[in-house]
N, CA and C atoms as a LAMMPS dump frame, in Angstrom:
ITEM: TIMESTEP
0
ITEM: NUMBER OF ATOMS
225
ITEM: BOX BOUNDS ff ff ff
-5.0000000000000000e+02 5.0000000000000000e+02
-5.0000000000000000e+02 5.0000000000000000e+02
-5.0000000000000000e+02 5.0000000000000000e+02
ITEM: ATOMS id mol type element x y z
1 1 1 N -305.784 -446.754 395.595
2 1 2 C -306.794 -445.938 396.207
3 1 3 C -306.581 -444.518 395.76
4 2 1 N -305.297 -444.049 395.78
5 2 2 C -304.954 -442.69 395.291
6 2 3 C -305.403 -442.46 393.862
7 3 1 N -305.143 -443.335 392.925
8 3 2 C -305.531 -443.219 391.504
9 3 3 C -307.085 -443.073 391.384
10 4 1 N -307.795 -443.953 392.136
11 4 2 C -309.217 -443.924 392.058
12 4 3 C -309.77 -442.676 392.704
13 5 1 N -309.189 -442.15 393.72
14 5 2 C -309.632 -440.913 394.332
15 5 3 C -309.486 -439.717 393.476
16 6 1 N -308.499 -439.702 392.567
17 6 2 C -308.329 -438.671 391.59
18 6 3 C -309.2 -438.854 390.317
19 7 1 N -309.738 -440.101 390.196
20 7 2 C -310.501 -440.341 388.979
21 7 3 C -309.693 -440.547 387.829
22 8 1 N -308.418 -441.033 388.022
23 8 2 C -307.549 -441.271 386.93
24 8 3 C -307.574 -442.792 386.555
25 9 1 N -307.529 -442.994 385.209
26 9 2 C -307.35 -444.311 384.663
27 9 3 C -305.911 -444.763 384.738
28 10 1 N -305.745 -446.032 384.514
29 10 2 C -304.378 -446.549 384.51
30 10 3 C -303.474 -445.751 383.413
31 11 1 N -304.068 -445.586 382.244
32 11 2 C -303.356 -444.955 381.122
33 11 3 C -303.02 -443.554 381.492
34 12 1 N -303.93 -442.8 382.21
35 12 2 C -303.66 -441.392 382.554
36 12 3 C -302.535 -441.338 383.573
37 13 1 N -302.582 -442.183 384.555
38 13 2 C -301.46 -442.177 385.556
39 13 3 C -300.13 -442.603 384.947
40 14 1 N -300.236 -443.518 384.06
41 14 2 C -298.934 -443.926 383.387
42 14 3 C -298.378 -442.817 382.622
43 15 1 N -299.219 -441.999 381.962
44 15 2 C -298.696 -440.881 381.256
45 15 3 C -298.091 -439.782 382.227
46 16 1 N -298.818 -439.566 383.266
47 16 2 C -298.304 -438.547 384.251
48 16 3 C -296.996 -438.995 384.825
49 17 1 N -296.813 -440.283 385.188
50 17 2 C -295.575 -440.777 385.761
51 17 3 C -294.522 -441.168 384.755
52 18 1 N -294.862 -441.147 383.515
53 18 2 C -293.986 -441.553 382.439
54 18 3 C -293.439 -443.054 382.612
55 19 1 N -294.386 -443.945 382.954
56 19 2 C -294.138 -445.321 383.099
57 19 3 C -295.214 -446.129 382.192
58 20 1 N -294.994 -447.343 381.946
59 20 2 C -295.928 -448.128 381.168
60 20 3 C -297.229 -448.469 382.03
61 21 1 N -298.283 -448.716 381.261
62 21 2 C -299.527 -449.172 381.938
63 21 3 C -299.279 -450.405 382.708
64 22 1 N -298.465 -451.375 382.202
65 22 2 C -298.167 -452.487 382.885
66 22 3 C -297.52 -452.258 384.245
67 23 1 N -296.671 -451.312 384.342
68 23 2 C -296.05 -450.891 385.548
69 23 3 C -297.008 -450.427 386.599
70 24 1 N -298 -449.729 386.25
71 24 2 C -299.081 -449.275 387.186
72 24 3 C -299.819 -450.504 387.628
73 25 1 N -300.142 -451.305 386.742
74 25 2 C -300.974 -452.544 387.171
75 25 3 C -300.058 -453.421 388.128
76 26 1 N -298.831 -453.475 387.809
77 26 2 C -297.903 -454.377 388.759
78 26 3 C -297.828 -453.683 390.059
79 27 1 N -297.782 -452.355 390.218
80 27 2 C -297.773 -451.677 391.456
81 27 3 C -299.081 -452.025 392.234
82 28 1 N -300.142 -451.859 391.524
83 28 2 C -301.527 -452.048 392.174
84 28 3 C -301.649 -453.566 392.601
85 29 1 N -300.998 -454.41 391.992
86 29 2 C -301.019 -455.856 392.417
87 29 3 C -300.172 -456.104 393.621
88 30 1 N -299.252 -455.136 393.908
89 30 2 C -298.37 -455.363 395.024
90 30 3 C -297.021 -455.977 394.64
91 31 1 N -296.699 -455.991 393.355
92 31 2 C -295.468 -456.544 392.867
93 31 3 C -294.326 -455.549 393.114
94 32 1 N -293.167 -456.057 393.257
95 32 2 C -291.936 -455.216 393.429
96 32 3 C -291.597 -454.434 392.158
97 33 1 N -291.227 -453.135 392.44
98 33 2 C -290.793 -452.254 391.463
99 33 3 C -289.505 -451.628 391.87
100 34 1 N -288.815 -451.091 390.916
101 34 2 C -287.585 -450.347 391.241
102 34 3 C -287.938 -449.066 392.056
103 35 1 N -287.112 -448.691 393.084
104 35 2 C -287.521 -447.545 393.895
105 35 3 C -287.725 -446.333 393.045
106 36 1 N -286.94 -446.072 391.959
107 36 2 C -287.109 -444.897 391.221
108 36 3 C -288.418 -444.923 390.507
109 37 1 N -288.911 -446.07 390.156
110 37 2 C -290.228 -446.167 389.468
111 37 3 C -291.275 -445.831 390.497
112 38 1 N -291.26 -446.299 391.619
113 38 2 C -292.187 -446.05 392.662
114 38 3 C -292.096 -444.504 393.004
115 39 1 N -290.93 -443.902 393.065
116 39 2 C -290.802 -442.474 393.212
117 39 3 C -291.493 -441.618 392.206
118 40 1 N -291.367 -442.049 390.874
119 40 2 C -291.959 -441.366 389.81
120 40 3 C -293.507 -441.446 389.884
121 41 1 N -294.035 -442.598 390.292
122 41 2 C -295.518 -442.692 390.461
123 41 3 C -295.955 -441.839 391.562
124 42 1 N -295.19 -441.951 392.683
125 42 2 C -295.612 -441.157 393.835
126 42 3 C -295.619 -439.625 393.504
127 43 1 N -294.527 -439.148 392.744
128 43 2 C -294.417 -437.811 392.502
129 43 3 C -295.637 -437.359 391.639
130 44 1 N -295.958 -438.249 390.622
131 44 2 C -297.124 -437.94 389.753
132 44 3 C -298.434 -437.752 390.585
133 45 1 N -298.59 -438.686 391.498
134 45 2 C -299.826 -438.656 392.335
135 45 3 C -299.811 -437.464 393.275
136 46 1 N -298.693 -437.123 393.847
137 46 2 C -298.56 -435.949 394.696
138 46 3 C -298.823 -434.632 393.812
139 47 1 N -298.293 -434.637 392.644
140 47 2 C -298.48 -433.446 391.856
141 47 3 C -299.958 -433.286 391.38
142 48 1 N -300.712 -434.41 391.424
143 48 2 C -302.157 -434.312 391.105
144 48 3 C -302.995 -434.019 392.3
145 49 1 N -302.383 -433.955 393.47
146 49 2 C -303.225 -433.605 394.641
147 49 3 C -303.366 -434.608 395.742
148 50 1 N -302.53 -435.635 395.62
149 50 2 C -302.621 -436.751 396.72
150 50 3 C -301.567 -436.412 397.856
151 51 1 N -302.081 -436.581 399.002
152 51 2 C -301.229 -436.52 400.264
153 51 3 C -301.11 -437.951 400.81
154 52 1 N -299.897 -438.475 400.961
155 52 2 C -299.698 -439.727 401.566
156 52 3 C -299.634 -439.587 403.048
157 53 1 N -300.325 -440.422 403.788
158 53 2 C -300.467 -440.357 405.237
159 53 3 C -299.573 -441.522 405.842
160 54 1 N -298.67 -441.169 406.694
161 54 2 C -297.749 -442.22 407.356
162 54 3 C -298.557 -443.036 408.267
163 55 1 N -297.94 -444.241 408.551
164 55 2 C -298.467 -445.167 409.529
165 55 3 C -298.591 -444.317 410.876
166 56 1 N -299.803 -444.446 411.524
167 56 2 C -299.907 -443.762 412.817
168 56 3 C -300.844 -444.633 413.769
169 57 1 N -300.614 -445.916 413.638
170 57 2 C -301.385 -446.862 414.46
171 57 3 C -302.678 -447.367 413.688
172 58 1 N -303.097 -446.59 412.735
173 58 2 C -304.246 -447.072 411.964
174 58 3 C -303.933 -447.51 410.662
175 59 1 N -302.667 -447.437 410.266
176 59 2 C -302.244 -447.911 408.983
177 59 3 C -301.986 -446.777 408.016
178 60 1 N -301.145 -446.925 407.079
179 60 2 C -300.869 -445.876 406.131
180 60 3 C -302.078 -445.561 405.238
181 61 1 N -302.13 -444.454 404.634
182 61 2 C -303.33 -444.116 403.746
183 61 3 C -303.013 -442.94 402.898
184 62 1 N -304.058 -442.401 402.197
185 62 2 C -303.894 -441.22 401.371
186 62 3 C -305.098 -440.383 401.542
187 63 1 N -304.896 -439.177 401.13
188 63 2 C -306.083 -438.151 401.119
189 63 3 C -305.838 -437.213 400.033
190 64 1 N -306.87 -436.631 399.58
191 64 2 C -306.702 -435.604 398.514
192 64 3 C -306.496 -434.22 399.271
193 65 1 N -305.537 -433.482 398.724
194 65 2 C -305.248 -432.178 399.382
195 65 3 C -306.362 -431.155 398.881
196 66 1 N -306.568 -430.143 399.755
197 66 2 C -307.528 -429.093 399.409
198 66 3 C -306.966 -428.229 398.294
199 67 1 N -307.723 -427.945 397.269
200 67 2 C -307.24 -427.124 396.302
201 67 3 C -307.042 -425.676 396.864
202 68 1 N -305.975 -425.047 396.378
203 68 2 C -305.67 -423.722 396.85
204 68 3 C -306.659 -422.695 396.326
205 69 1 N -307.097 -421.856 397.198
206 69 2 C -308.015 -420.754 396.707
207 69 3 C -307.191 -419.659 396.101
208 70 1 N -307.837 -418.785 395.345
209 70 2 C -307.065 -417.693 394.642
210 70 3 C -306.443 -416.747 395.696
211 71 1 N -307.024 -416.626 396.895
212 71 2 C -306.438 -415.779 397.884
213 71 3 C -305.232 -416.338 398.48
214 72 1 N -305.159 -417.641 398.524
215 72 2 C -303.933 -418.366 399.021
216 72 3 C -302.721 -418.267 398.064
217 73 1 N -303.04 -418.237 396.777
218 73 2 C -302.047 -418.206 395.748
219 73 3 C -301.583 -416.772 395.384
220 74 1 N -302.351 -415.813 395.908
221 74 2 C -301.943 -414.408 395.641
222 74 3 C -302.519 -413.952 394.372
223 75 1 N -303.437 -414.682 393.66
224 75 2 C -303.992 -414.233 392.391
225 75 3 C -305.172 -413.313 392.67
């Protein structure tokens, strides 16, 4: 869901996370991956603007963060 929300293809996300395209496919199928691999993918998605939402009774999820305006960044 996060990848689609960003409009990234499997190849683009694999490049950002520095993992193989097969690894992204395995993650999306729900297969087990090493924790460091999941961390790398999560970091890549967060760096691209995804916020992961914890379980709060409605299930875990994701949302896209608001882009910072120039006034917020001090530019």
